[in-house]
C-alpha positions in Angstrom: 0.8 10.1 13.1 3.6 8.4 14.7 6.8 9.9 13.7 9.5 8.1 11.6 13.1 7.8 11.1 14.5 5.9 7.8 17.9 4.3 7.7 20.1 3.7 4.5 22.6 1.2 3.7 23.6 1.7 0.2 27.2 0.8 -1.9 29.3 3.3 -3.0 28.0 5.4 -5.3 24.6 5.1 -5.6 22.4 7.9 -6.6 19.9 10.2 -4.8 17.2 8.6 -7.4 17.7 5.1 -6.0 17.5 5.8 -2.6 14.3 8.1 -3.3 12.5 5.5 -5.3 12.9 2.6 -2.5 12.1 5.2 0.2 8.9 6.1 -1.9 7.6 2.5 -2.7 8.6 1.7 0.9 6.4 4.5 2.4 3.6 3.4 -0.1 3.9 -0.2 0.0 2.7 0.5 3.9 0.4 3.3 3.8 2.3 5.6 5.3 3.4 9.2 4.1 6.8 11.3 4.2 5.2 13.9 6.4 5.8 11.4 9.1 9.6 11.2 8.7 11.5 13.2 10.9 15.2 11.8 10.1 17.6 9.6 7.7 20.3 8.2 9.2 23.3 6.2 8.1 27.0 4.6 9.1 29.8 7.1 9.3 31.2 5.5 6.5 28.5 7.1 4.1 29.6 10.5 5.2 31.0 11.5 1.7 27.8 9.4 -0.4 26.4 12.0 -2.5 23.2 10.2 -2.9 22.6 10.6 0.5 23.3 14.0 0.8 21.2 14.9 -1.9 18.6 12.9 -0.7 18.5 14.5 3.4 18.3 18.2 1.4 15.3 17.3 -0.8 13.8 16.2 1.9 14.8 18.7 3.7 15.7 16.0 6.7 18.7 16.0 8.4 21.3 13.1 8.1 22.9 11.7 10.9 25.9 9.6 10.6 26.2 6.8 13.4 29.9 4.3 14.0 29.6 1.1 14.0 30.3 1.1 17.4 27.0 3.4 18.4 25.2 1.1 15.9 26.0 -2.3 17.8 23.7 -2.2 20.6 20.5 -2.6 18.4 22.1 -5.9 17.1 19.4 -8.1 19.0 16.8 -5.9 17.0 17.7 -7.0 13.7 15.3 -8.8 11.2 18.7 -9.4 9.0 22.1 -9.7 9.8 24.8 -9.0 7.1 28.0 -11.1 6.8 28.9 -8.7 3.8 27.5 -5.8 5.5 29.3 -6.6 8.7 32.9 -7.4 6.7 32.4 -4.0 4.9 32.0 -1.8 7.4 31.4 -3.7 11.7 27.8 -3.5 11.6 25.7 -6.2 10.8 22.8 -4.3 9.2 23.1 -0.7 8.3 19.8 0.0 7.2 18.1 -1.6 10.1 20.9 -0.4 12.8 20.6 3.2 11.7 16.9 3.3 11.5 16.7 1.9 15.0 19.7 4.2 16.7 17.9 7.4 15.4 14.8 6.5 16.6 16.6 5.6 19.9 18.2 8.8 20.2 15.0 11.3 19.4 12.9 9.1 21.7 11.4 8.4 25.3 10.6 4.5 24.4 12.2 1.7 23.1 12.7 1.9 19.3 10.9 -0.4 16.8 11.3 -1.5 13.5 7.6 -0.2 11.5 9.5 -1.6 8.2 12.8 -4.1 8.0 15.3 -4.4 5.4 14.0 -3.9 2.0 16.1 -4.0 -1.3 16.4 -1.6 -4.7 19.6 -2.4 -6.6 22.8 -0.8 -4.3 20.3 0.2 -1.3 18.6 -1.1 1.7 16.2 0.7 3.6 14.3 0.4 6.8 12.0 2.4 8.9 12.3 2.2 12.7 9.7 4.7 15.7 10.0 4.6 19.2 7.2 2.7 19.6 
């Protein structure tokens, strides 16, 4: 089973339950399991988001945060570019970029998006692996 890395984007105050529901839906719809997850990532602007921190704690996974500058190199790999996300964060796609950055930091191969941007309420999610 390939290791998976989940990236989240969310609006301020997004509850852990929404993030968790989005994660479970994405995994179930793609025949994947929680056991494959190795970490959660987002942009550093979300460092104080209780929902992200709570979900990471519930799942027993590390939460890794990246600056917009650290996420920029992954722009060519994004399936979706959001002008709103860029205007707010300086990053064209938080969930996909964060997932790709975390996969890249954990592997020897180039990261790929396993699940492209998914949306539920105030949250976005993407999953990446290292090839």
